[in-house]
Backbone bond lengths (Angstrom), bond angles and torsions (degrees), N, CA, C in turn:
res aa  C-N    CA-C-N  psi(-1)  N-CA   C-N-CA  omega(-1)  CA-C   N-CA-C  phi
1 V - - - 1.461 - - 1.521 108.95 -
2 Q 1.320 114.83 133.49 1.456 119.72 176.23 1.530 108.76 -135.63
3 L 1.330 114.90 133.15 1.456 122.16 176.59 1.522 107.54 -126.08
4 V 1.314 116.70 123.70 1.462 120.81 -176.70 1.526 109.13 -125.19
5 E 1.322 114.67 112.11 1.464 120.49 178.76 1.523 110.17 -86.95
6 S 1.317 115.25 150.26 1.461 120.70 176.53 1.527 109.26 -154.58
7 G 1.334 115.39 165.76 1.452 120.29 174.49 1.510 115.94 101.50
8 G 1.321 117.65 -3.22 1.447 119.83 178.27 1.521 111.71 -69.95
9 G 1.325 115.68 170.40 1.453 119.91 178.96 1.517 111.82 164.28
10 L 1.313 115.04 -166.71 1.461 122.13 -179.97 1.521 109.22 -96.98
11 V 1.334 116.53 130.31 1.460 121.58 179.80 1.515 108.53 -140.04
12 Q 1.313 116.32 147.59 1.461 120.60 179.41 1.525 110.94 -78.04
13 P 1.311 117.04 153.84 1.468 120.05 175.27 1.525 110.89 -54.06
14 G 1.321 115.09 136.73 1.456 120.43 -176.49 1.509 113.97 89.75
15 G 1.309 116.54 -9.68 1.456 121.07 -178.30 1.514 113.18 -83.33
16 S 1.339 114.45 -177.32 1.461 121.45 -177.64 1.514 110.44 -129.40
17 L 1.320 114.08 157.11 1.460 121.21 178.96 1.518 107.32 -156.88
18 R 1.328 116.51 143.96 1.460 120.61 172.08 1.511 109.33 -119.53
19 I 1.319 115.88 125.69 1.460 120.47 176.54 1.527 108.81 -109.33
20 S 1.336 114.44 153.99 1.463 121.12 -174.93 1.515 110.47 -126.20
21 C 1.322 114.32 156.10 1.462 121.76 175.72 1.524 107.57 -132.86
22 A 1.321 116.29 108.14 1.461 121.37 177.34 1.520 108.75 -89.85
23 A 1.322 116.02 123.65 1.460 121.47 -174.56 1.518 111.15 -111.81
24 S 1.336 115.50 148.96 1.454 120.67 176.30 1.514 109.40 -156.02
25 G 1.328 115.63 162.35 1.452 120.29 175.65 1.512 115.76 90.54
26 F 1.316 116.76 4.09 1.464 120.89 176.94 1.524 107.94 -156.11
27 T 1.331 115.48 171.39 1.462 119.93 -179.27 1.517 108.84 -82.14
28 F 1.293 115.39 90.92 1.469 123.06 -172.11 1.528 112.09 -54.16
29 S 1.319 116.39 -40.30 1.459 120.76 -168.86 1.520 114.91 -71.31
30 I 1.337 118.41 -6.28 1.467 118.91 -178.15 1.518 113.13 -108.94
31 Y 1.330 117.39 2.55 1.463 120.47 -176.24 1.525 113.48 -115.73
32 F 1.355 114.38 142.21 1.451 119.34 164.84 1.530 107.82 -59.56
33 M 1.343 115.55 147.14 1.458 121.61 173.64 1.522 108.24 -123.36
34 S 1.308 115.46 147.43 1.465 119.83 -177.95 1.519 111.00 -133.58
35 W 1.324 113.94 151.56 1.467 121.51 168.80 1.529 108.03 -114.38
36 Y 1.324 115.30 132.60 1.455 122.92 173.61 1.524 107.19 -119.66
37 R 1.325 114.86 165.50 1.457 119.18 172.46 1.522 110.10 -143.62
38 Q 1.322 114.82 154.21 1.466 121.01 177.38 1.511 108.70 -131.96
39 P 1.332 116.63 104.07 1.467 119.98 177.01 1.517 110.22 -69.37
40 P 1.311 118.38 159.24 1.471 120.94 179.55 1.530 111.73 -56.20
41 G 1.320 115.99 126.72 1.455 120.74 177.18 1.512 116.01 74.36
42 K 1.328 116.53 7.93 1.470 119.63 -178.11 1.522 110.42 -123.27
43 E 1.332 115.38 172.22 1.456 120.57 -179.84 1.534 110.50 -81.03
44 R 1.325 114.20 159.11 1.455 120.52 176.79 1.530 109.24 -70.44
45 E 1.328 115.84 140.40 1.456 120.37 -177.86 1.525 110.53 -135.89
46 L 1.324 114.87 149.77 1.458 120.52 178.03 1.529 109.57 -73.32
47 V 1.328 115.86 132.17 1.464 121.10 178.28 1.529 110.91 -101.98
48 A 1.342 115.46 -49.54 1.463 119.26 -176.38 1.521 109.26 -162.33
49 R 1.334 115.67 154.84 1.448 119.84 173.84 1.519 109.00 -142.79
50 I 1.336 114.48 157.77 1.457 119.62 -175.39 1.518 108.97 -139.58
51 S 1.313 116.49 140.55 1.454 121.09 -179.43 1.527 110.90 -71.54
52 S 1.318 115.40 171.92 1.464 120.73 -174.04 1.536 112.53 -60.19
53 T 1.313 116.24 -36.26 1.467 119.84 -179.07 1.521 112.73 -92.69
54 G 1.317 115.77 -9.44 1.461 119.74 -176.47 1.512 113.89 87.63
55 G 1.318 116.79 1.49 1.451 119.97 -175.50 1.514 114.93 -77.57
56 T 1.335 116.04 -18.63 1.468 120.46 179.96 1.519 109.44 -127.31
57 T 1.317 115.25 131.05 1.458 120.80 177.49 1.520 109.38 -132.65
58 N 1.314 115.70 150.94 1.457 122.11 177.14 1.522 108.53 -136.63
59 Y 1.343 115.23 146.64 1.462 120.16 -176.21 1.517 110.94 -135.18
60 A 1.314 115.31 150.14 1.456 120.63 168.82 1.528 107.95 -66.27
61 D 1.316 116.36 147.31 1.462 120.38 -179.36 1.520 111.73 -56.91
62 S 1.321 116.37 -33.47 1.459 120.99 -175.28 1.526 113.69 -68.33
63 V 1.344 117.41 -16.55 1.465 119.72 -177.20 1.524 112.65 -119.98
64 K 1.319 118.21 -3.81 1.462 120.96 -179.37 1.522 110.96 -56.92
65 G 1.338 115.11 133.87 1.458 120.43 179.60 1.508 113.62 85.73
66 R 1.331 117.15 -11.18 1.476 120.52 -179.90 1.534 112.25 -116.03
67 F 1.315 116.89 -35.18 1.468 122.00 -177.92 1.524 110.15 -107.12
68 T 1.321 115.64 147.94 1.461 121.43 175.82 1.511 109.56 -134.38
69 I 1.321 116.37 123.28 1.459 121.48 175.85 1.521 108.10 -95.05
70 S 1.327 115.60 142.15 1.460 120.44 178.25 1.521 108.42 -150.16
71 R 1.318 115.55 174.19 1.461 120.39 179.40 1.511 110.02 -152.32
72 D 1.328 113.93 154.23 1.460 122.06 174.10 1.512 106.52 -125.83
73 N 1.319 116.83 100.72 1.466 120.50 -176.00 1.528 112.38 -68.23
74 A 1.318 117.59 -23.03 1.467 120.07 176.93 1.527 111.14 -71.83
75 K 1.335 116.03 -25.18 1.472 120.82 -179.10 1.521 112.41 -106.75
76 N 1.336 116.75 1.79 1.471 120.41 -178.40 1.526 111.20 52.28
77 T 1.309 115.82 45.76 1.457 120.69 -174.90 1.530 110.53 -136.68
78 A 1.314 114.83 137.66 1.457 121.66 173.00 1.530 108.60 -111.82
79 Y 1.334 115.17 152.31 1.453 120.30 -176.63 1.526 110.54 -130.96
80 L 1.319 114.64 157.46 1.453 120.52 170.45 1.526 106.95 -135.48
81 Q 1.326 115.81 109.14 1.460 121.42 175.79 1.521 108.01 -88.86
82 M 1.323 115.98 123.42 1.456 121.19 -175.97 1.520 109.11 -118.45
83 N 1.328 116.11 117.81 1.464 122.24 179.39 1.519 110.37 -116.52
84 S 1.311 115.88 164.34 1.477 121.72 178.56 1.522 110.62 48.70
85 L 1.305 115.70 48.34 1.465 120.51 -175.18 1.523 111.60 -65.68
86 K 1.333 114.20 145.45 1.461 122.79 -179.05 1.526 108.84 -120.54
87 P 1.315 117.31 157.49 1.471 119.06 177.51 1.532 112.42 -55.66
88 E 1.314 117.30 -32.72 1.467 120.10 -179.73 1.531 113.32 -72.80
89 D 1.332 117.33 -4.88 1.460 120.90 173.04 1.527 111.43 -83.80
90 T 1.322 117.11 -6.55 1.463 120.92 178.13 1.534 110.15 -59.67
91 A 1.321 115.78 124.78 1.465 120.77 -175.70 1.523 109.39 -176.87
92 V 1.325 114.60 167.66 1.461 120.23 165.05 1.527 106.27 -88.89
93 Y 1.306 116.10 127.02 1.467 122.64 -178.28 1.527 109.45 -101.75
94 Y 1.336 114.76 129.08 1.456 121.77 -175.85 1.525 110.94 -118.18
95 C 1.305 114.74 142.62 1.456 122.57 171.92 1.538 107.94 -93.08
96 H 1.320 117.07 144.52 1.461 120.53 -175.68 1.521 111.27 -143.85
97 V 1.333 115.51 137.27 1.462 122.40 172.02 1.521 108.82 -149.22
98 M 1.310 116.29 138.44 1.479 121.54 -177.28 1.538 107.71 52.34
99 N 1.339 117.58 -120.58 1.471 120.89 177.98 1.527 111.68 -108.66
100 Y 1.331 116.48 20.80 1.456 120.62 -174.54 1.533 112.18 -110.52
101 W 1.335 113.10 144.87 1.459 121.41 179.24 1.523 110.49 -126.70
102 G 1.323 115.95 147.08 1.446 119.44 167.11 1.519 110.02 -80.34
103 K 1.337 115.59 -179.65 1.468 120.02 -179.15 1.519 111.69 -85.83
104 G 1.311 116.80 -12.66 1.453 121.18 175.13 1.518 114.23 95.15
105 T 1.318 114.75 159.21 1.452 122.12 174.44 1.526 108.01 -134.83
106 L 1.329 116.27 133.68 1.460 121.50 -174.16 1.522 110.75 -85.17
107 V 1.312 115.41 128.27 1.460 122.67 173.80 1.518 107.76 -115.58
108 T 1.312 115.76 121.66 1.468 121.17 179.42 1.517 108.92 -118.53
109 V 1.323 116.04 122.93 1.464 121.50 179.21 1.523 107.73 -109.60
110 S 1.316 115.49 109.31 1.461 120.22 -174.71 1.519 110.03 -159.44
111 S 1.323 115.10 149.35 1.462 119.83 175.72 1.532 110.54 -94.63
């Protein structure tokens, strides 16, 4: 199993960013996928998860209405669209499936 996150970077408060998770080594289309994040000096926390078909999504209260998780099963890729970003969204964002983690992508929200 391999999970490779990409798309992180520096964005100003109020801005948007989309990060991606390219998956391989397993049957992507039958598994829930999740995004977690770990802010500096804090514990890792669940941000969002999506069912195998994309029909069910769940979000942390802190990102509801601002973040959207999606997936493309034909491309074996999951996405996290992040809008109205706040400085407190600064974190390393990780993709997760089963017991596997990607290496993460850093999102920094700062002016």
